[in-house]
A tleap script that builds the chain and sets N, CA, C and O, in Angstrom:
source leaprc.protein.ff14SB
mol = sequence {
  NSER VAL ALA ILE MET ASN SER GLN TRP ILE
  ASP THR ALA THR MET ALA ALA HIE LEU GLY
  VAL HIE PRO LYS THR LEU LYS ARG LEU LYS
  ASN THR THR ALA MET PHE GLN GLU GLY THR
  ASP TYR ARG PHE ALA GLY ALA SER THR ARG
  ALA PRO LEU GLN TRP GLN TRP GLU VAL THR
  GLU GLU SER PHE THR ARG PHE LYS ARG MET
  ASP PRO SER GLU VAL GLU THR TYR GLY GLY
  ASN ASP ALA ASN CPRO
}
set mol.1.N position { 1.536 -19.730 0.906 }
set mol.1.CA position { 1.418 -21.172 1.045 }
set mol.1.C position { 2.655 -21.746 1.708 }
set mol.1.O position { 3.723 -21.136 1.681 }
set mol.2.N position { 2.513 -22.886 2.285 }
set mol.2.CA position { 3.606 -23.502 3.040 }
set mol.2.C position { 4.764 -23.897 2.140 }
set mol.2.O position { 5.917 -23.833 2.565 }
set mol.3.N position { 4.488 -24.304 0.905 }
set mol.3.CA position { 5.546 -24.725 -0.010 }
set mol.3.C position { 6.553 -23.596 -0.251 }
set mol.3.O position { 7.756 -23.843 -0.339 }
set mol.4.N position { 6.063 -22.366 -0.356 }
set mol.4.CA position { 6.939 -21.221 -0.575 }
set mol.4.C position { 7.879 -21.043 0.614 }
set mol.4.O position { 9.034 -20.655 0.441 }
set mol.5.N position { 7.393 -21.321 1.804 }
set mol.5.CA position { 8.175 -21.090 3.006 }
set mol.5.C position { 9.350 -22.068 3.146 }
set mol.5.O position { 10.183 -21.896 4.036 }
set mol.6.N position { 9.428 -23.080 2.291 }
set mol.6.CA position { 10.569 -23.983 2.325 }
set mol.6.C position { 11.832 -23.287 1.811 }
set mol.6.O position { 12.945 -23.713 2.120 }
set mol.7.N position { 11.661 -22.228 1.034 }
set mol.7.CA position { 12.789 -21.454 0.545 }
set mol.7.C position { 13.160 -20.429 1.612 }
set mol.7.O position { 12.278 -19.812 2.209 }
set mol.8.N position { 14.462 -20.242 1.858 }
set mol.8.CA position { 14.885 -19.253 2.846 }
set mol.8.C position { 14.572 -17.840 2.398 }
set mol.8.O position { 14.206 -17.004 3.224 }
set mol.9.N position { 14.706 -17.553 1.118 }
set mol.9.CA position { 14.575 -16.195 0.608 }
set mol.9.C position { 13.343 -16.080 -0.281 }
set mol.9.O position { 13.155 -16.868 -1.208 }
set mol.10.N position { 12.505 -15.085 0.014 }
set mol.10.CA position { 11.273 -14.882 -0.752 }
set mol.10.C position { 11.196 -13.423 -1.196 }
set mol.10.O position { 11.896 -12.567 -0.655 }
set mol.11.N position { 10.344 -13.145 -2.184 }
set mol.11.CA position { 10.241 -11.785 -2.709 }
set mol.11.C position { 9.426 -10.879 -1.787 }
set mol.11.O position { 8.784 -11.346 -0.846 }
set mol.12.N position { 9.463 -9.593 -2.067 }
set mol.12.CA position { 8.820 -8.600 -1.202 }
set mol.12.C position { 7.311 -8.813 -1.098 }
set mol.12.O position { 6.753 -8.721 -0.005 }
set mol.13.N position { 6.646 -9.096 -2.213 }
set mol.13.CA position { 5.192 -9.279 -2.178 }
set mol.13.C position { 4.807 -10.458 -1.287 }
set mol.13.O position { 3.844 -10.381 -0.524 }
set mol.14.N position { 5.562 -11.542 -1.390 }
set mol.14.CA position { 5.275 -12.733 -0.578 }
set mol.14.C position { 5.559 -12.458 0.896 }
set mol.14.O position { 4.795 -12.874 1.766 }
set mol.15.N position { 6.662 -11.755 1.176 }
set mol.15.CA position { 7.011 -11.435 2.566 }
set mol.15.C position { 5.967 -10.519 3.173 }
set mol.15.O position { 5.546 -10.725 4.311 }
set mol.16.N position { 5.545 -9.505 2.421 }
set mol.16.CA position { 4.531 -8.571 2.919 }
set mol.16.C position { 3.225 -9.306 3.218 }
set mol.16.O position { 2.602 -9.078 4.254 }
set mol.17.N position { 2.819 -10.179 2.317 }
set mol.17.CA position { 1.583 -10.944 2.526 }
set mol.17.C position { 1.702 -11.821 3.768 }
set mol.17.O position { 0.743 -11.951 4.529 }
set mol.18.N position { 2.864 -12.420 3.975 }
set mol.18.CA position { 3.105 -13.266 5.146 }
set mol.18.C position { 2.955 -12.464 6.436 }
set mol.18.O position { 2.430 -12.969 7.428 }
set mol.19.N position { 3.422 -11.197 6.420 }
set mol.19.CA position { 3.337 -10.347 7.609 }
set mol.19.C position { 1.989 -9.642 7.735 }
set mol.19.O position { 1.665 -9.092 8.788 }
set mol.20.N position { 1.202 -9.661 6.653 }
set mol.20.CA position { -0.097 -9.000 6.669 }
set mol.20.C position { -0.012 -7.505 6.440 }
set mol.20.O position { -0.862 -6.752 6.916 }
set mol.21.N position { 1.020 -7.064 5.704 }
set mol.21.CA position { 1.164 -5.644 5.381 }
set mol.21.C position { 1.286 -5.481 3.871 }
set mol.21.O position { 1.516 -6.456 3.155 }
set mol.22.N position { 1.132 -4.256 3.388 }
set mol.22.CA position { 1.285 -3.965 1.967 }
set mol.22.C position { 2.777 -3.972 1.620 }
set mol.22.O position { 3.597 -3.578 2.450 }
set mol.23.N position { 3.144 -4.408 0.420 }
set mol.23.CA position { 4.558 -4.380 0.019 }
set mol.23.C position { 5.211 -3.001 0.178 }
set mol.23.O position { 6.379 -2.909 0.554 }
set mol.24.N position { 4.456 -1.925 -0.108 }
set mol.24.CA position { 5.005 -0.571 0.068 }
set mol.24.C position { 5.282 -0.273 1.542 }
set mol.24.O position { 6.246 0.422 1.866 }
set mol.25.N position { 4.438 -0.797 2.433 }
set mol.25.CA position { 4.644 -0.628 3.870 }
set mol.25.C position { 5.918 -1.343 4.303 }
set mol.25.O position { 6.705 -0.802 5.080 }
set mol.26.N position { 6.120 -2.549 3.803 }
set mol.26.CA position { 7.327 -3.299 4.144 }
set mol.26.C position { 8.581 -2.553 3.687 }
set mol.26.O position { 9.552 -2.455 4.437 }
set mol.27.N position { 8.565 -2.031 2.467 }
set mol.27.CA position { 9.717 -1.271 1.963 }
set mol.27.C position { 9.921 0.018 2.757 }
set mol.27.O position { 11.057 0.407 3.028 }
set mol.28.N position { 8.825 0.681 3.132 }
set mol.28.CA position { 8.940 1.911 3.916 }
set mol.28.C position { 9.561 1.613 5.280 }
set mol.28.O position { 10.413 2.364 5.755 }
set mol.29.N position { 9.139 0.523 5.903 }
set mol.29.CA position { 9.712 0.135 7.196 }
set mol.29.C position { 11.204 -0.158 7.056 }
set mol.29.O position { 11.997 0.188 7.932 }
set mol.30.N position { 11.579 -0.797 5.948 }
set mol.30.CA position { 12.995 -1.081 5.692 }
set mol.30.C position { 13.784 0.217 5.566 }
set mol.30.O position { 14.906 0.315 6.062 }
set mol.31.N position { 13.200 1.209 4.905 }
set mol.31.CA position { 13.908 2.454 4.615 }
set mol.31.C position { 13.871 3.474 5.743 }
set mol.31.O position { 14.746 4.338 5.803 }
set mol.32.N position { 12.897 3.407 6.634 }
set mol.32.CA position { 12.713 4.481 7.623 }
set mol.32.C position { 12.884 4.039 9.068 }
set mol.32.O position { 12.789 4.871 9.970 }
set mol.33.N position { 13.130 2.764 9.316 }
set mol.33.CA position { 13.338 2.285 10.683 }
set mol.33.C position { 14.587 1.408 10.717 }
set mol.33.O position { 15.186 1.111 9.683 }
set mol.34.N position { 14.959 1.007 11.911 }
set mol.34.CA position { 16.071 0.067 12.088 }
set mol.34.C position { 15.536 -1.354 12.266 }
set mol.34.O position { 16.212 -2.215 12.831 }
set mol.35.N position { 14.321 -1.587 11.780 }
set mol.35.CA position { 13.666 -2.876 11.985 }
set mol.35.C position { 14.405 -4.026 11.292 }
set mol.35.O position { 14.543 -5.110 11.858 }
set mol.36.N position { 14.874 -3.785 10.073 }
set mol.36.CA position { 15.485 -4.847 9.270 }
set mol.36.C position { 16.927 -4.499 8.931 }
set mol.36.O position { 17.259 -3.331 8.728 }
set mol.37.N position { 17.781 -5.515 8.870 }
set mol.37.CA position { 19.192 -5.323 8.529 }
set mol.37.C position { 19.523 -6.016 7.224 }
set mol.37.O position { 19.165 -7.173 7.006 }
set mol.38.N position { 20.217 -5.284 6.355 }
set mol.38.CA position { 20.677 -5.871 5.101 }
set mol.38.C position { 21.648 -6.994 5.397 }
set mol.38.O position { 22.529 -6.855 6.245 }
set mol.39.N position { 21.488 -8.108 4.699 }
set mol.39.CA position { 22.361 -9.263 4.886 }
set mol.39.C position { 21.829 -10.243 5.916 }
set mol.39.O position { 22.250 -11.399 5.956 }
set mol.40.N position { 20.901 -9.782 6.753 }
set mol.40.CA position { 20.293 -10.648 7.755 }
set mol.40.C position { 18.829 -10.883 7.415 }
set mol.40.O position { 18.396 -12.020 7.224 }
set mol.41.N position { 18.069 -9.786 7.340 }
set mol.41.CA position { 16.639 -9.862 7.033 }
set mol.41.C position { 16.388 -9.868 5.528 }
set mol.41.O position { 15.519 -10.585 5.031 }
set mol.42.N position { 17.160 -9.060 4.815 }
set mol.42.CA position { 16.943 -8.940 3.369 }
set mol.42.C position { 18.270 -8.841 2.640 }
set mol.42.O position { 19.316 -8.584 3.235 }
set mol.43.N position { 18.194 -9.053 1.345 }
set mol.43.CA position { 19.350 -8.885 0.461 }
set mol.43.C position { 18.839 -8.411 -0.885 }
set mol.43.O position { 17.646 -8.493 -1.178 }
set mol.44.N position { 19.751 -7.917 -1.692 }
set mol.44.CA position { 19.399 -7.505 -3.048 }
set mol.44.C position { 19.658 -8.677 -3.987 }
set mol.44.O position { 20.681 -9.353 -3.875 }
set mol.45.N position { 18.732 -8.918 -4.910 }
set mol.45.CA position { 18.825 -10.053 -5.832 }
set mol.45.C position { 19.587 -9.652 -7.087 }
set mol.45.O position { 19.217 -10.033 -8.198 }
set mol.46.N position { 20.643 -8.888 -6.905 }
set mol.46.CA position { 21.449 -8.426 -8.030 }
set mol.46.C position { 22.625 -7.643 -7.512 }
set mol.46.O position { 22.862 -7.596 -6.305 }
set mol.47.N position { 23.368 -7.023 -8.414 }
set mol.47.CA position { 24.596 -6.342 -8.037 }
set mol.47.C position { 24.396 -4.897 -7.594 }
set mol.47.O position { 25.337 -4.275 -7.101 }
set mol.48.N position { 23.191 -4.348 -7.758 }
set mol.48.CA position { 22.966 -2.960 -7.371 }
set mol.48.C position { 21.811 -2.848 -6.383 }
set mol.48.O position { 21.042 -3.791 -6.192 }
set mol.49.N position { 21.706 -1.679 -5.762 }
set mol.49.CA position { 20.619 -1.444 -4.807 }
set mol.49.C position { 19.285 -1.203 -5.502 }
set mol.49.O position { 18.260 -1.017 -4.846 }
set mol.50.N position { 19.302 -1.207 -6.834 }
set mol.50.CA position { 18.034 -1.109 -7.583 }
set mol.50.C position { 17.463 -2.492 -7.885 }
set mol.50.O position { 16.357 -2.603 -8.414 }
set mol.51.N position { 18.197 -3.529 -7.559 }
set mol.51.CA position { 17.739 -4.897 -7.792 }
set mol.51.C position { 16.564 -5.215 -6.853 }
set mol.51.O position { 16.425 -4.594 -5.799 }
set mol.52.N position { 15.731 -6.170 -7.233 }
set mol.52.CA position { 14.631 -6.570 -6.345 }
set mol.52.C position { 15.167 -7.083 -5.006 }
set mol.52.O position { 16.272 -7.620 -4.921 }
set mol.53.N position { 14.366 -6.904 -3.983 }
set mol.53.CA position { 14.739 -7.401 -2.655 }
set mol.53.C position { 14.314 -8.849 -2.485 }
set mol.53.O position { 13.326 -9.295 -3.068 }
set mol.54.N position { 15.062 -9.562 -1.689 }
set mol.54.CA position { 14.681 -10.893 -1.234 }
set mol.54.C position { 14.737 -10.860 0.289 }
set mol.54.O position { 15.597 -10.203 0.876 }
set mol.55.N position { 13.815 -11.573 0.917 }
set mol.55.CA position { 13.669 -11.549 2.375 }
set mol.55.C position { 13.835 -12.949 2.941 }
set mol.55.O position { 13.324 -13.915 2.373 }
set mol.56.N position { 14.538 -13.064 4.045 }
set mol.56.CA position { 14.652 -14.341 4.744 }
set mol.56.C position { 13.464 -14.387 5.702 }
set mol.56.O position { 13.448 -13.707 6.729 }
set mol.57.N position { 12.476 -15.198 5.345 }
set mol.57.CA position { 11.171 -15.055 5.993 }
set mol.57.C position { 11.177 -15.268 7.491 }
set mol.57.O position { 10.513 -14.512 8.200 }
set mol.58.N position { 11.895 -16.264 8.020 }
set mol.58.CA position { 11.860 -16.513 9.462 }
set mol.58.C position { 12.517 -15.375 10.243 }
set mol.58.O position { 11.990 -14.930 11.262 }
set mol.59.N position { 13.667 -14.908 9.762 }
set mol.59.CA position { 14.402 -13.833 10.446 }
set mol.59.C position { 13.615 -12.531 10.360 }
set mol.59.O position { 13.499 -11.805 11.347 }
set mol.60.N position { 13.073 -12.236 9.178 }
set mol.60.CA position { 12.302 -11.008 8.979 }
set mol.60.C position { 11.054 -11.014 9.854 }
set mol.60.O position { 10.710 -9.994 10.452 }
set mol.61.N position { 10.383 -12.139 9.933 }
set mol.61.CA position { 9.193 -12.243 10.782 }
set mol.61.C position { 9.552 -11.972 12.245 }
set mol.61.O position { 8.815 -11.280 12.948 }
set mol.62.N position { 10.670 -12.511 12.698 }
set mol.62.CA position { 11.114 -12.291 14.066 }
set mol.62.C position { 11.449 -10.814 14.304 }
set mol.62.O position { 11.075 -10.250 15.333 }
set mol.63.N position { 12.148 -10.192 13.358 }
set mol.63.CA position { 12.494 -8.768 13.474 }
set mol.63.C position { 11.232 -7.908 13.530 }
set mol.63.O position { 11.134 -6.979 14.331 }
set mol.64.N position { 10.277 -8.233 12.672 }
set mol.64.CA position { 9.012 -7.496 12.602 }
set mol.64.C position { 8.261 -7.607 13.932 }
set mol.64.O position { 7.702 -6.627 14.424 }
set mol.65.N position { 8.255 -8.811 14.502 }
set mol.65.CA position { 7.525 -9.061 15.744 }
set mol.65.C position { 8.191 -8.395 16.941 }
set mol.65.O position { 7.504 -7.858 17.810 }
set mol.66.N position { 9.507 -8.423 16.997 }
set mol.66.CA position { 10.238 -7.928 18.166 }
set mol.66.C position { 10.481 -6.428 18.164 }
set mol.66.O position { 10.819 -5.860 19.202 }
set mol.67.N position { 10.313 -5.766 17.006 }
set mol.67.CA position { 10.637 -4.353 16.913 }
set mol.67.C position { 9.797 -3.527 17.881 }
set mol.67.O position { 8.581 -3.702 17.959 }
set mol.68.N position { 10.445 -2.627 18.617 }
set mol.68.CA position { 9.751 -1.759 19.569 }
set mol.68.C position { 9.085 -0.623 18.819 }
set mol.68.O position { 9.757 0.257 18.281 }
set mol.69.N position { 7.765 -0.646 18.787 }
set mol.69.CA position { 7.014 0.415 18.098 }
set mol.69.C position { 6.957 1.660 18.958 }
set mol.69.O position { 6.998 1.591 20.186 }
set mol.70.N position { 6.861 2.814 18.285 }
set mol.70.CA position { 6.704 4.093 18.982 }
set mol.70.C position { 5.227 4.416 19.128 }
set mol.70.O position { 4.396 3.982 18.330 }
set mol.71.N position { 4.918 5.181 20.155 }
set mol.71.CA position { 3.568 5.702 20.313 }
set mol.71.C position { 3.295 6.631 19.126 }
set mol.71.O position { 4.172 7.408 18.746 }
set mol.72.N position { 2.101 6.566 18.534 }
set mol.72.CA position { 1.813 7.402 17.365 }
set mol.72.C position { 2.064 8.887 17.605 }
set mol.72.O position { 2.420 9.606 16.672 }
set mol.73.N position { 1.891 9.352 18.818 }
set mol.73.CA position { 2.121 10.778 19.107 }
set mol.73.C position { 3.598 11.138 19.031 }
set mol.73.O position { 3.930 12.317 18.914 }
set mol.74.N position { 4.499 10.148 19.096 }
set mol.74.CA position { 5.939 10.411 19.055 }
set mol.74.C position { 6.516 10.332 17.643 }
set mol.74.O position { 7.632 10.794 17.403 }
set mol.75.N position { 5.767 9.754 16.717 }
set mol.75.CA position { 6.322 9.443 15.405 }
set mol.75.C position { 6.718 10.680 14.611 }
set mol.75.O position { 7.784 10.688 13.995 }
set mol.76.N position { 5.897 11.721 14.605 }
set mol.76.CA position { 6.180 12.873 13.749 }
set mol.76.C position { 6.414 14.158 14.522 }
set mol.76.O position { 6.046 15.233 14.050 }
set mol.77.N position { 7.020 14.072 15.706 }
set mol.77.CA position { 7.315 15.293 16.456 }
set mol.77.C position { 8.630 15.916 16.036 }
set mol.77.O position { 8.855 17.101 16.280 }
set mol.78.N position { 9.510 15.139 15.405 }
set mol.78.CA position { 10.800 15.634 14.945 }
set mol.78.C position { 11.583 16.330 16.043 }
set mol.78.O position { 12.243 17.341 15.803 }
set mol.79.N position { 11.506 15.780 17.260 }
set mol.79.CA position { 12.305 16.312 18.357 }
set mol.79.C position { 11.776 17.584 18.963 }
set mol.79.O position { 12.481 18.217 19.749 }
set mol.80.N position { 10.586 17.982 18.640 }
set mol.80.CA position { 10.035 19.237 19.128 }
set mol.80.C position { 9.830 19.310 20.627 }
set mol.80.O position { 9.859 20.398 21.201 }
set mol.81.N position { 9.624 18.172 21.272 }
set mol.81.CA position { 9.326 18.184 22.702 }
set mol.81.C position { 10.370 17.432 23.511 }
set mol.81.O position { 10.055 16.882 24.566 }
set mol.82.N position { 11.613 17.400 23.032 }
set mol.82.CA position { 12.638 16.649 23.743 }
set mol.82.C position { 12.867 17.161 25.164 }
set mol.82.O position { 13.143 16.365 26.062 }
set mol.83.N position { 12.759 18.461 25.386 }
set mol.83.CA position { 13.041 19.034 26.703 }
set mol.83.C position { 11.886 18.859 27.665 }
set mol.83.O position { 12.060 19.040 28.870 }
set mol.84.N position { 10.707 18.510 27.165 }
set mol.84.CA position { 9.514 18.359 28.011 }
set mol.84.C position { 8.959 16.957 27.891 }
set mol.84.O position { 8.062 16.702 27.087 }
set mol.85.N position { 9.498 16.034 28.701 }
set mol.85.CA position { 9.029 14.631 28.574 }
set mol.85.C position { 7.560 14.464 28.952 }
set mol.85.O position { 7.031 13.354 28.896 }
savepdb mol mol.pdb
quit
């Protein structure tokens, strides 16, 4: 809802819903790509990395939109075909 978007920082479930992805997908993208930066796109809502995440919705949405996606055939090659473009 629009009222939630008045807050700069929102929780993972709300951010995922805003982007149209599952919360686990959003966390996986955070952990496995350079799509999001800590302190810019997200922060921890506590003193440890086990604390819940909070997302800055406008910045995160922009990062999500601008991120250069890989071709699916390149995602899990693990460098096997680097010499043969």
